[in-house]
N, C-alpha and C positions, 0 to 999 in steps of 0.2 A: 514369848509365841513366833508359833512357826505355823508362817504364809508363804503357801507356794503356788506361780499359776500354774493352768492349764490351756491347753486349747491345740486343733488341727495344725498344719504348717498355712504362712501368713496367718497367723490373729493377732499374731502386733504383738507382743509378749514381749524377748525382746528388747523389745524397743518403748518401751512402754516404763518396766522396771528399772532405769537409773531416775528416771519423771516419781517416779515412786518413792522409789527409795530415797531421795532431797529431798521430799516435805512431809516426811520422816520424821527426817535429822531433824528440821527444821523445824518440826513438834517437840521435839526432842525426846528424839529416843533413841539410841542405838542399836544399828541396822549393820549387818552385815549378807550383803547378796554371793549369792552366785546358782550355781545353774549344774543341770546333768545333762550327759554325761559329765562328769566334769569335779569341779569343782577344789580338787587336791592333785598333784603332781600323776601320781595313777589313775587314774581318774582322769583327764585328762588324755596322757598313752589313748588307758582305751577307745576317748571316745571319738582316736585317733582317728584308732582299726574300722569302729564303730562308722560311720562319715564316712570316707574313701571311698570312691564311685568305685576303683580297682576292686571292691574287697567285695563285687557283686557276688559272690557263692558263698557268704556270707549269708550260714541255715536256720530257717526260726531261731532254734532250740541254741544253738552254739551265739543268737544274737541278745537272746533271754539272761544265760547265761552270762554274758557280758557285763551287758545291762546291771543286771542285781552286784555283780563283785562290783564296779564299783562306784553305784549305791549305798553298797559294805563300808567303803571304807571309806567314802562322800556323810554315812552318815557318826564310822565312830571320829572323824579327824578332825570335821569341823563345821558336822548339825551338833550334832549331842553338845562339843567345849563352849557350842557360842550359848544355847539356852542355858546351858551349867551357868555361865555368869549375867542370866536375863538380860538378854540380848532378843531384837527382833531381827528372824532369819528368815529373808526373803527366796526360794528357791525356783530355779526355770525348771517347771518337771519336776515330779520326783516320782513315785513307784505310781500314780495313777495312769503316768505315761505309757506303763509296762503294761496296767489292762488295758488301755484304751487299742495299744498302738499291737502290740502280739498277745492280747486278748481276743478285743473284737476288731483286728488288726491279721491274724493272723489264727483267727477260729481257735487256738486253745486257748484249752481247761481251762475256768476264773478260779478254780478252785485251789483245780493244783499251782497256780499267781500265786493267787491269794496267800496259802502254803510257805512260797520260799521267797516274797518279801516279806511276809511276819519274819523269815530265818537272816535277810540280808541284814532286814534293817533294826534291826533289837525291838518291833513292835511299835517305831518309833511311826507316828503317826501324827500330819499337820495337824492342824485346830484354824486352820480356813484355805477352803480354794477359791482361787479366784479360777472358773473356767473359761473366760475369751473366748468362746461363737462365731466362726463366723463359715459361711457359703462355702463349699469345697470347692469349685468354684471362682470363687471370689478369694482367695486365699491361696489355689494356686499363682493367679495368676503377679500374685505377687509377687511371690517366690520365685517367680521367673523373670518379673522385672528386675529383681538383686542375684545373677545371676553368680555373686562371686560367697552366696550361699548355699548353694545348688550343691544338696546331697546327695549319698545313700537312702533317706528316710524318704526323701522327697522322691527319687527314682521311681515310688511303686507306682499302680493305678491307682487311675480317678476312682474306684468299687473299691480298694484298699483302702484310699484316707477318706469316705464313703464312711465308711464299717468303722471306721476308727473318729468318724463326727459323731456318732451315730453311737457307737459305745460310750461318751465321753457323757452328753445329754442322758444316756443309764446313768448309772456313775451317774451322780448330780440329781438323779430323781429322786434315784434311794436313797440316799443321805443331803435333807436338803438340811439340816445344819451346820453341814462342812459345807459347804457351797454353795457359792454366792455366783450368777452365772449374767455373763455378761455381752453384749450385743458390741461384738470385736469389726463391724461393719460402717459404728458412727464414723464418728471424724476425733480424732486421734485427742485431742481436749475434756470432750464427752467422755470418749472409757475413760483416758485418767479422772478424768472428778468425779464418777460411778467406782473404780476400784481406789481411789482416796477415801469415798465415800464409806466402800464394803470396808477395809479396811480400819477407818478407824473405831466405826462403828461395834467392832468386836472386842478392838482394845480398849478402849473407855469404859466398855458391860463387860 
């Protein structure tokens, strides 16, 4: 099963993912944890280009194509093989990030992006997507508390990040069978418990 975690900046996806994976392994599932951009040697090199603060000259079209290139490699090299072996794949961000950030955030045509995503992924879509939702002001405050994680995308305007958040909520509303919205402003343990319940429900169903 292919499960993705999405959310605006500071939603806590990256810190929650290892605990979720450990819980599922304890329940007997074979789990692969990965992230985007990244997950492969090629993807990690592209991630480095995308996230560096000195690369502020990157324009939205370049940003889109770099994310898609990393994703294409990720799908073919890691995600599809793991799924073929019956493993549970937990991925920190996937195609919906492109729709939220480059689509809603940069106001790029969503249908064009969906066509590009379909090409890059070969049509591979998640079985379940957890949206860790948090108000932009709270999420960005969390990010600022951890200076080591501040990157080029974090430095976009608050208005940009608000468009991203609203984009995520619109995507979730359009596909309620795939998405599960979790209030990430709750305590870390409460969020983790809700994530576990949502994933187990889908796995056991």
